[in-house]
C-alpha angles and dihedrals in degrees: 000000000000090000090060097037097057097051090042091053091049091049092049091049091052092047093047095049096079091050091052091045093057111104130203102270092217089064091052094051106111099226126187122275122213089250089060093062103028113127142053127312139182118226105238099176142356143197127204127190092341098313131095116257114238111261091235090059094059100029111117094012117130138195127206123195122195125179091283110004139066122199126186120202126191124226089275091056091250115145108244099170136015129173145153113245142194131197132211130180113266125193090197093052092049091046092054093045124105115263108284094019125122119218140193142173113257130205116194119192121190135172120225113246093232095048128061094195111033115093124193117211124202118189123200150120133273132191135182129208113175109306094344127091128188118203122185124173144159121246111248110294093016129118112276112244121251097190138028094265122091129237130181111317095017134110130195131190133187112213131194121203114251122225102253 
């Protein structure tokens, strides 16, 4: 019996090793870090609720990411949106990204100017490919996007890094 048990135990150990070595793929996804996107960008195009935004609506608008905040300014340099944000690796975001791009889920939290307590949360995805960034998100209360194509209640912007 011992002669069978020892080789059987070794065989089971060898067969089980690959199963133990498998890692959760979501933990291996190389998501973006805040330092990857920090800086200023011009909005070059947009999409709202499944339709392209008119070029004149986004022309001259800028976005600035810091390590934990995102601020959007209109063409007159007036702040139109500001929020804290966090990133987490996202297999879906990376899978929808252009070849060579790195993607992540993004959570943006802003407070309304007229309310000290109420926070608005927008969930989305962001990817970066060279000097271009795509950001898609759902308006507060909307369904978080799963691809870089808007549906009702979702916005998407393509950003190009500005020369600082």
